[in-house]
N, C-alpha and C positions, 0 to 999 in steps of 0.2 A: 474766089474760092468756088469749088464745085457746088452746083445747086442742090446736090443730094446731101450736102453738109449743112449743119447749123451750129451756131455758137452756143456752147453749153458751159455751165458752171459746175464744177466738181469740188466736193469737199472731202476731207479726210483728216485723220489724226492718229497719233501714236504716242508712245511714251519712251523716254530714254531711261536706261537703268541707272544712270549716274550723271552728274554734271561734269562730264569730261568730253573732250573733243572726240575721242574714240567712240564713246557710248552714243553721243548725239549723231555722229556720222553713221553708225550702224543703223540707228532708228530711221534717219532720214532716207538712207539708201533703200531700206526695206519698204518704207512708205511710197517712195517714188516707184519702185519696182511693182508694187501692188497697183498703184494708180495707172501706170503705163500698161501693165500686163492685162488688167481686167477691162480696160477701156480702149485698147488698141491705139494709144496716143503715141504719135511720133513727134519729134521735136518741131518739125515744120508745121504741125497742126496745133501746137501748143502756143498760146498767145502770151499768157502770164501766169505766174504762181506767186502768191503771197503766203509766207510762212509767219505764224505767230507762235511764240513760245511763252511759257509761264516764267515769272521772274526768277525762279530758282535754276533756270538754264541760261548760263552766260559764258560757257567755255568756248563757243564758236558760233558762227553764223550758218544756219541751215541753207540759205541761198548760195553761199560759197560752196557748199557740198553739192548742191543741185547743179550748179554751173558746170561741174566736171562731168555730168551725165552726158553720154554721147548724144549729139544732136540738139542739146539744150543751150548752145552758145548764143542763139538768137532769141531766146525766151526772156521776157522781162521778169526779173526776180526781185522780190522785196522781203525783208525781214521786219518784224515789229514785235513789240511785247504785248502779250495777251492781257486784257483787262483783268486786274486782280479782284477776285471774288472770294470771299471766305468759303473754305471747304472745297475749292476747285481741285481738280485732279493734279497732283504734283508732277513735275518734269514732263509736261505735256507739250507736244509739237503738233500744231494744227496747220492745215493748208487750205487755201482756196485757189483753184486753178480755173482758167478759162481756155477752152480749146474747141476746135472745129471737129465735130463728130457726125457720123452718119445719123440722119434723122430717125431711123428706126432702131438705132442701137439703144439698148437698155444701159443707162449709166450706172456704174458701180462706184460708190463712195467708200473707200477703204478706211475702216476704223480698226486699228490693230492694237495688240498688246493690251495694256490697262485702259487704253482709250476706247476699247470696245464697250466699256460701261457707259460711255457718253451716248452711244447710239447702238444698243444691242440689236436693233432691227437691221443694222448695216454692218455688223461685225464680220470680219474676215478671219478664217482660221489661219494661224501662224504657228511657227515653231519658235520656241524660246532659244536664246543663244546657248543654253545648257544642252539643248537637243542636238547641236551640231557636232 
């Protein structure tokens, strides 16, 4: 890799409006777009992404959705279930990504939709599906 690059970890989260494949796909695609867009990540610079979902989301696999993202065919993707904690945010999709980024780049960890409550300091403005 380029010596101006360093391996960085990126976090992010969002929520799905419902436990349906369509709602999960919409949320995952929005989260990926924010992760890639804010951090300038191309597939070749992305090493791995682990998705975790709360137990109330079981309609589809987020990694299967991510695998269809252009340039992500070589990215190691994994799904797992988030640890169940009383009072946790429902229908939540979290991610942990590892990628090669420029040393000087300020990393943006996107926390979208209701997940913005988890990290208000990192919340990203989004539009709701009703706004489209």
